[in-house]
Backbone as CSV, one residue per row, in Angstrom:
resi,resn,N_x,N_y,N_z,CA_x,CA_y,CA_z,C_x,C_y,C_z
1,MET,16.298,-2.381,-36.733,16.169,-3.778,-36.353,15.766,-3.842,-34.884
2,SER,14.810,-4.659,-34.576,14.343,-4.769,-33.205,15.258,-5.691,-32.400
3,GLU,15.352,-5.403,-31.116,16.263,-6.147,-30.239,15.688,-7.502,-29.832
4,TYR,14.376,-7.600,-29.770,13.727,-8.826,-29.322,12.997,-9.463,-30.496
5,LYS,12.848,-10.783,-30.445,12.180,-11.481,-31.549,11.114,-12.419,-31.001
6,LYS,10.267,-12.894,-31.887,9.190,-13.799,-31.515,9.771,-15.016,-30.797
7,GLY,9.163,-15.380,-29.674,9.620,-16.527,-28.893,10.513,-16.165,-27.723
8,ASP,11.046,-14.930,-27.689,11.900,-14.508,-26.570,11.074,-14.362,-25.294
9,LYS,11.628,-14.819,-24.168,11.046,-14.571,-22.851,11.612,-13.243,-22.369
10,VAL,10.734,-12.329,-21.946,11.183,-11.010,-21.521,10.566,-10.628,-20.184
11,GLU,11.290,-9.782,-19.465,10.769,-9.144,-18.260,10.348,-7.747,-18.691
12,TYR,9.142,-7.339,-18.333,8.633,-6.058,-18.812,7.795,-5.362,-17.743
13,ARG,7.556,-4.068,-17.974,6.704,-3.268,-17.094,5.355,-3.102,-17.790
14,PRO,4.304,-3.723,-17.268,3.016,-3.644,-17.943,2.383,-2.256,-17.898
15,ILE,2.796,-1.409,-16.959,2.296,-0.037,-16.897,3.456,0.893,-16.617
16,GLY,3.303,2.159,-16.977,4.275,3.161,-16.581,5.481,3.334,-17.479
17,GLY,5.563,2.646,-18.585,6.689,2.838,-19.492,8.013,2.482,-18.862
18,ASP,8.985,3.421,-18.940,10.332,3.104,-18.483,10.599,3.529,-17.038
19,SER,9.560,3.812,-16.261,9.730,4.191,-14.863,10.170,2.979,-14.042
20,ASP,11.071,3.190,-13.092,11.606,2.083,-12.293,10.731,1.694,-11.104
21,ASN,9.728,2.502,-10.770,8.977,2.236,-9.545,7.675,1.460,-9.787
22,VAL,7.609,0.659,-10.839,6.437,-0.185,-11.088,6.863,-1.649,-11.104
23,SER,5.908,-2.535,-10.838,6.233,-3.961,-10.789,6.551,-4.498,-12.179
24,HIS,7.288,-5.588,-12.218,7.679,-6.222,-13.472,6.883,-7.505,-13.661
25,SER,6.675,-7.874,-14.913,6.031,-9.138,-15.259,6.940,-9.884,-16.217
26,VAL,6.676,-11.168,-16.413,7.442,-11.983,-17.356,6.472,-12.562,-18.369
27,GLY,6.900,-12.573,-19.630,6.058,-13.123,-20.676,6.862,-13.468,-21.904
28,GLU,6.169,-13.955,-22.930,6.799,-14.368,-24.183,6.358,-13.438,-25.306
29,VAL,7.325,-12.997,-26.115,7.016,-12.177,-27.282,6.331,-13.073,-28.312
30,VAL,5.098,-12.709,-28.697,4.360,-13.515,-29.668,4.261,-12.830,-31.028
31,GLU,4.565,-11.516,-31.082,4.544,-10.798,-32.358,5.391,-9.545,-32.243
32,VAL,6.102,-9.200,-33.325,6.889,-7.977,-33.394,6.320,-7.139,-34.525
33,GLN,5.999,-5.876,-34.226,5.438,-4.971,-35.223,6.393,-3.810,-35.431
34,GLY,6.687,-3.493,-36.664,7.587,-2.390,-36.964,9.013,-2.863,-37.094
35,SER,9.744,-2.267,-38.001,11.110,-2.704,-38.270,12.147,-1.793,-37.644
36,GLY,11.707,-0.678,-37.090,12.663,0.253,-36.524,12.890,1.473,-37.388
37,ALA,12.460,1.450,-38.665,12.605,2.608,-39.545,11.500,2.604,-40.591
38,VAL,11.080,3.795,-40.966,10.067,3.953,-42.002,10.649,4.860,-43.069
39,SER,10.541,4.461,-44.323,11.014,5.289,-45.428,9.830,6.012,-46.049
40,ILE,9.990,7.305,-46.240,8.977,8.120,-46.896,9.648,8.782,-48.083
41,PHE,9.051,8.631,-49.246,9.646,9.205,-50.439,9.393,10.700,-50.481
42,SER,10.458,11.444,-50.734,10.359,12.886,-50.858,10.026,13.228,-52.303
43,VAL,10.310,14.435,-52.710,10.056,14.856,-54.086,10.853,13.991,-55.054
44,ASN,12.037,13.568,-54.646,12.878,12.727,-55.490,12.829,11.294,-54.950
45,PRO,12.117,10.374,-55.629,11.998,8.999,-55.131,13.328,8.252,-55.021
46,ALA,14.361,8.751,-55.665,15.662,8.094,-55.584,16.311,8.320,-54.221
47,HIS,15.818,9.287,-53.460,16.390,9.625,-52.154,15.285,9.666,-51.096
48,PRO,14.845,8.504,-50.628,13.780,8.508,-49.617,14.282,9.033,-48.275
49,LEU,13.392,9.649,-47.542,13.700,10.100,-46.192,13.395,8.949,-45.243
50,THR,14.280,8.681,-44.314,14.081,7.581,-43.373,13.907,8.144,-41.971
51,PHE,12.841,7.740,-41.322,12.539,8.186,-39.973,12.515,6.983,-39.042
52,PRO,13.024,7.143,-37.820,12.976,6.014,-36.882,11.537,5.704,-36.481
53,GLN,11.240,4.432,-36.305,9.927,3.989,-35.844,10.148,3.016,-34.696
54,ASP,9.466,3.257,-33.609,9.599,2.360,-32.462,8.942,1.027,-32.768
55,ALA,9.675,-0.049,-32.515,9.093,-1.383,-32.662,8.116,-1.604,-31.516
56,LYS,7.064,-2.361,-31.782,6.086,-2.710,-30.754,6.034,-4.221,-30.650
57,TYR,5.840,-4.704,-29.432,5.898,-6.131,-29.155,4.604,-6.583,-28.492
58,THR,4.012,-7.642,-29.018,2.874,-8.260,-28.355,3.435,-9.343,-27.449
59,ILE,3.158,-9.217,-26.151,3.719,-10.110,-25.135,2.584,-10.854,-24.441
60,ARG,2.716,-12.180,-24.361,1.743,-13.003,-23.625,2.268,-13.197,-22.208
61,ASN,1.506,-12.712,-21.238,1.882,-12.800,-19.832,1.884,-14.248,-19.371
62,ASP,2.957,-14.671,-18.690,3.081,-16.054,-18.209,2.030,-16.418,-17.161
63,ASN,1.610,-15.454,-16.345,0.648,-15.748,-15.279,-0.796,-15.744,-15.764
64,THR,-1.162,-14.758,-16.577,-2.566,-14.604,-16.974,-2.885,-15.215,-18.329
65,GLY,-1.866,-15.367,-19.186,-2.091,-15.875,-20.532,-2.619,-14.827,-21.492
66,LYS,-2.806,-13.587,-21.019,-3.323,-12.517,-21.871,-2.177,-11.888,-22.659
67,ALA,-2.464,-11.523,-23.912,-1.461,-10.892,-24.772,-1.811,-9.421,-24.965
68,THR,-0.806,-8.558,-24.799,-0.972,-7.119,-24.953,0.246,-6.573,-25.680
69,THR,0.048,-5.495,-26.443,1.135,-4.888,-27.206,1.778,-3.760,-26.396
70,TYR,3.121,-3.768,-26.353,3.890,-2.782,-25.603,4.972,-2.176,-26.484
71,GLN,5.411,-0.962,-26.109,6.555,-0.346,-26.766,7.828,-0.950,-26.189
72,GLU,8.911,-0.790,-26.941,10.186,-1.360,-26.499,10.643,-0.782,-25.160
73,LYS,10.272,0.461,-24.868,10.698,1.077,-23.603,10.099,0.376,-22.388
74,ASN,9.024,-0.403,-22.568,8.424,-1.142,-21.456,9.193,-2.419,-21.120
75,ILE,10.026,-2.895,-22.035,10.754,-4.141,-21.812,12.034,-3.847,-21.036
76,VAL,12.227,-4.570,-19.933,13.393,-4.372,-19.073,14.581,-5.162,-19.615
77,SER,14.372,-6.462,-19.886,15.456,-7.321,-20.362,14.888,-8.668,-20.781
78,LYS,15.754,-9.503,-21.353,15.358,-10.883,-21.617,15.318,-11.615,-20.285
79,ALA,14.346,-12.496,-20.140,14.202,-13.228,-18.871,14.963,-14.532,-18.926
């Protein structure tokens, strides 16, 4: 399950991933992609293998109005 949802205002790092030495931006989550887990059926379909999947968020920047997709590690917190 993803921590952020469509409509949330978030503070995020547009470059550099989770590094602390880059500037932060504020924007609105406009789309959430991925549920946090992917199931792949093994030889026995009754027992699927589940692998974690990073959720991705499309965020519209408050200053520029441009929307870009980021990984969850780029998001600092809710604004």
